[in-house]
Structure formats: structure tokens, C-alpha cells
N, C-alpha and C positions, 0 to 999 in steps of 0.2 A: 637858843640856850634858855630863853625864858619859858618856852613851851616845855622843854625837857625838864627844867627845875620844877614848874608847877605840877606837871604830871607825876614826878617823883614824890613830891610832898603829898599830893592828893591821893596816891595809890594806897598806902597802907590803911588809912581810914576807910576808903571806898571798899576795899577788900573785906575788912572787918564788918562793915555794914552789910555787905551782900551775904556774908556768912550768917550774921545774926538773923536775917530775914529768909534764910534757907533758900536762897536764889542759887542753887548749884546746877551744874550741867547735867542733863539727862543724856545717856549714851544710847543711840538707836540700834537696833538689831542688825542693820547693815554695816555698821562699823567694824573694823578689824577687832578680833577678840582681845588683842593686846591693849585696846583703849578702855576696856571695862574698868580698870582701876582708876579712870579719871572722873568717874561719876561722882557728883557732889561738888566738884571744883567750882568755886564761884564764877558765874558767867555775868554778862552785862558789863564787863570791865571796859567796854568801849567808852563808858562815862569818863574814865580816866583820860583817855586819849582826847576826847572832846574838850575836856577841862583845859588840857594843855594847849590845844589849837586855839580855843577862844582867848587864852591869855596871850598867846603869840599874836593873834589878830588885833587885840587891844593895843599892843605895842606898835603894830603897823599903823593903826588908826592914829595913834597919838603922833607918829612921826609925819603923817600926812597934814594933820591939823594943828600941830603944836606951834608952828611960826605964824599962823594966820587965824587962829581961833576957828569959829564956825564958818567964816567966809572963805571957802576953799577956792583956790585958783581953779580954772576950768579943767586943766589936766589932772589935778589931784582930785577934783570931784569925780571925774570918770573912773579913776583908780579906786576911789572909795566905793563907787557903785559896783564895780567888778568884785571887789572884796566881799561886799554885803551879799551880792547875788550868789556867789559860790557858797558862802557860810550859810545862807538860808537853805539852799539845796542840801548841803551836807546835814544840816539839823532836821530837815524833812526825812531824809533817808535814815537818820539815826532814830527818829520816832518810829518809823515803820519797823526797823530792827528791834527797838525796845519793846514794842507791843508784841512782836513775834517771839522774842526771847521769853517774855513773861508768860505768854500762853503756852509756849512749850513746856515750861516748868509747871505752870498751873492750868492745865487743859480745861476748856469749857465743853461740857457734854461729851468728854472723851476725845475731843479733837484737839491735837496739839499744834500750836502755832497758828499762823495765818495761812489759809489755803493758798496754793501757788497762783491761781488766776487772779484773785483780789490783790495779792501782794505785788504781782507784776503790774497789774493795772494802776495801782498806787504810784509805783515807781515811774511808769510812763507818763502818767499825768503830771507828776512833779517836774520831770525833765522837759516835757512838752511846754509847761509854763515857763521854764527857764529859757527854752529855745524861743519862744514867743517874745519873751523880754529882750532877748538879743535882736530879734528881728525888728523891734521898734527903734533900733539904734543905727539906722543905715549910715549916719555920719561917722560913726566910730567902729563899726563892725562889718566887714565884707564877707558875705556868705560864700566861701570858696575853699576848696581843699586842693592843695598843690603838692606836687612831687617833682623835684629837681627844677623848681622854679616854673613848672607848667600846670596851670589849673586842670584838674581832672574831674572835679565835681563843682557845681555851682547852682545857685538859686534854690529852687525847691528841693532838688535832689540832695543838696548839701544839708538842708535842715532835716530831711529823713535820716540821712547819715549821722548827724550830730546826736539825734535821739537814740539811734540804734548803739553808736559808739559809746556814749555816756552810760546808758542802761547796761549794755553788755559788759563793759569794763568793770562796773560796780559789782555785778554778779560774779564775774571771774574772780575778783578779789575775795567775795564771800565764799566761793567754792573752795578757794585755796586755803582758807582758814580752817585747816583740819588737823595740824600738827603743832605741837608746842613750839612757838617762836617763829613758824614758817612765814605767816602773812605779815606779822609786824616787822620781821627783819627784811623781808622783800620790799615793803613799802618804804622803809627807811633807805634802802639802797636806791630804789627808783626815784624817791623825792629828791635826794642829795644829787644824784646823777642829773635829774632834770633841771634842777636849779643851777648847777655848774655849767650845763650846756647853754641854758637860756642867758647867763651871764657872760660866758666866754664866746659863745657863738650865737648872738642874738638873731631873731628871725628876719629883722630888717635894720637899715641904718636908722639910729635914733631910737631904737626900742628902749623903753625905760619904764616898765610896769612894776615898780618896786612893791606895790601891794600884793600882786599875785606871787612874785618871787618870795616875799615874806611869808605869805600863807603856805606855799609849798614847803618852805623851811620849817614852819610850825608843825606842818604834818609829819615831816621827817623826824624832827626832834621829839614830838610827843610819842611817836610810835617807838623811837629808840628807848624812851624811858620806860614805855609799857614792856618792851622786850625784857628789861631787867627782872620783871615779875612774871613774864609770860614763857621765858626760857625753861627748858626741860629740867626738872619736872615743874610744870606750870602752877603757879599759885592763883592764877586767874585767867580766864578766857575773855577775849573781847566780845564774843557772841556777834549776832547780826547787828546789834547796836553800834559796835565799832567798825565791823568789816564793810557794811554798806556805806557808813559815813565816809570812811577814808577811801573806800572804793570809788565813790562818786566825785570825790574832791579833786583828785589829780586829773582825771579826764576832763572835768569841767574847766580847769585851768588850762589844759592843752587846747581846748575849743577856743578859749578867749585869746590865747596867745598864738593860735594858728600852728600849733605843733602836734597835731593829732597822730600822724604817722610816727613821729619821735616817741610819743607816749606809748604807742603799741610796741615799739622796739624795746624801750627801757623796761616795759612791763611784760616782756616776752614770756617769762615763766608763768605768770598769771594767765596769759592767753592760751598757752599750751595746757595748763591744768584745766581750764575751762572748755577748751575744744575737746580734750580727751573725754570729758563728760558727755558732751554733745554727741561725739562719735560713738561712744559706748551705748547711749541711749538709741540712736538712730539705727546702728547695726543690729541691736537686739530686737527692736521693733520690726524691722525689715525681715530679719531671718525668722521670726516667730510667725509673721503673716505668710511668708512663702514656703517654709518647711514645717511650721508647727512647733519648732523647738527654737527658743531664742538663743543666739550664740553671742559671746562677748569677745571684744578685741583684747581687753585688759583683764587681769585678775580681779580688779575692782577698780572703779573710777571715784574720784579723779585720780590722775596717774601717780600721785605721790602715794596712794594706797597700793597701787600695783607693785611699787618698789618695796614697800613694806612687807607685802605678802610674799615677795620674792626673796626675803631673807635679810634685807637691809634693816638695821636698827633705826628707830625713829630719829635719833639725833644724826645719824649719817645721812639719811634722806634730807633733813633740814639744811645741813651744812652744804651738801652738794647742790641743793637747790639755790642756796645763797650764792654759791660760787657761779652757777649759771646766771643768776641775777646780776652779778658783777660784770660777767662777760658780755651780757646783753647791754649794760650800761656803756661799756667800751665800744661795742658796735654802734650804739646810738650816738656817741660822741664822734666817731669817725664819720658816720653818714652825715651828720649835721655839719662837720668841718668841710665836707665835700659837697655840701648843699643838696644832698639827696632828699633829705626831709627837713 
């Protein structure tokens, strides 16, 4: 609730400031024609989301230290470390997104945004640093991925999976952020579902990481506030500043709580949107090499644009994707209750 309130209060002034500085969205030529009217809408609105998350994180920090000052008990110290580690990772991704958003609006030598390879390298570097930090805590973090109570990945293979999982999920959220309210609504659904499952069906007996639960709640509350201004017709876009930050936050929490498979399930719409883009690219490249003419699986990727070009109004696509997000959350809850993930 604190994250929601702070984001709601922070939003109008931020939107006005972005307008004054002419930080408006540019619409690329490969976007559906119906999106041309969105040009100039303030972007970098992810700053609103981050403000709410930081406010929520402060409340969590106070709850950990309020009774004992700076001398935290061992368990609370570990929780505070987890909270700080995820926050720093989110802020690092937000900074990458912020630079990319700014350079997209104000290109340097005609080049818009950060080139894909340096952008990916920066993300991998940050996540690798996060994973190395986890590897230095063998007493509190076991590097293993389990399904139905059976380890399926462990040791070095797990660390590779963790990097791919976190970077991949962050970019899937980034890819999904293409329609008014789509990503912010889906993240709110995924965050609330994940928190509910963690509290009602904890990963193990005695699980009590209130810091990470609080941070996930702050992500959901802040995104819900942002949705107030981002719903169609959007007054502001989160840009990569927001989508990369929130996109990396939940999978990082999932790694720390060992619920990676659960996060994939409750974030299934993001996964489908991201995989559709990979499939479109791979099939186009392959058919162009083999036949000389690139073929497409979808009218346009990611798949939400496929439905738009098929005649669905933007609001209809968004609401139906939200419904799918809720269904994914129910599936996640059922699987957690049956200890599948």
C-alpha cells in the first residue's frame, strides 16, 4: 500500500516533468500503424514505479531493524542482504533502461538507443555479479533447481541456468511492454499471485523471508499505481527504465526463494510473448537462408501485435492477456499446492 500510494503521488509531477523535457515516445516503423498516435507520449515512466518500490523497500527495512536498531539478528541480517541485493540489481537494470530510453529519444550520430550486443552484455554482467554474490553464501543458499521435490539442476549448471533465467525473464517483460497497460497489469497479477503462493504454500517448513515477500508486494503495488496512468489511452509509458527493472526483480526473488519454475508459470504470458519473438526471428532467418525469402509465423511479433493485426482492438488484447495471466496464476497455485514446483 505504501508503494502504491507513493507511486500515485509521484506520478503526476513526473509525467509533467517528462513532458517539459520533451521526453516523448518515438514510434518505430515496425510498430502497427494504429500506434502512430502514441508518438510523443512521455516515456521513462518507470521512474514512477521505482519510486514506489523504493518506498516499499524502506518500510520493509524499517520492519527488520525497528526493534533492534542497527544490530540486526542473524536471520534479519540475511533478509536485509537479500533485499539489498535484489534492489541493486533492479536499479542497475533501470539505469541500462534509462540510458537506452534517453538515447532512443535523443540519438547520437543517428543511432537510437543502446546497440543490442552492448545492452545484452551489460545485463549479463550485472546478473553474473548477482549470481557470484549468491555463490559466496554457501551457508544460506543451495544452488539447485528442483521439480516435484527432485533436484534437476545443481552446482555450476544451476548458476548458468540462473543467469539465463533472470536475463531472459527481464527481457520477456521488456518485450511484452508494447500495449497500454499490458505489462504493468500482468506484473501486478504475477507479483500478487507469487506473494500469495509464497505465504500460503511456502517452499519449505519454517520459510519466513519477509523482506523478499515485502519487496514482491511493493513491485505489485507500484505497478498497480502505474497502471492508473498507463491504461488506455496511456498518459505515460514505463519505457525500458521500468520494464527492465521490474522484469529482473521478480525472477531474482524467485531464485532467492527457490521458486524459479513457479515464477515461469505465473509469468507464462510474458514467456509466450518472448518466445513468440524468438520463434518469429528464428523461422525468418532460417527460411531466408534456405529459400531466399524470409517467412513469418505471426503477422507481427511479439504475439500481442499478431492479434492486433488480426482485428482485435488494443484494449481487447490487453484484457484477454490479463485473463490469461490470472489463469496462469491459478495454475501456479495448483502446482505449488501439489508440490510440482
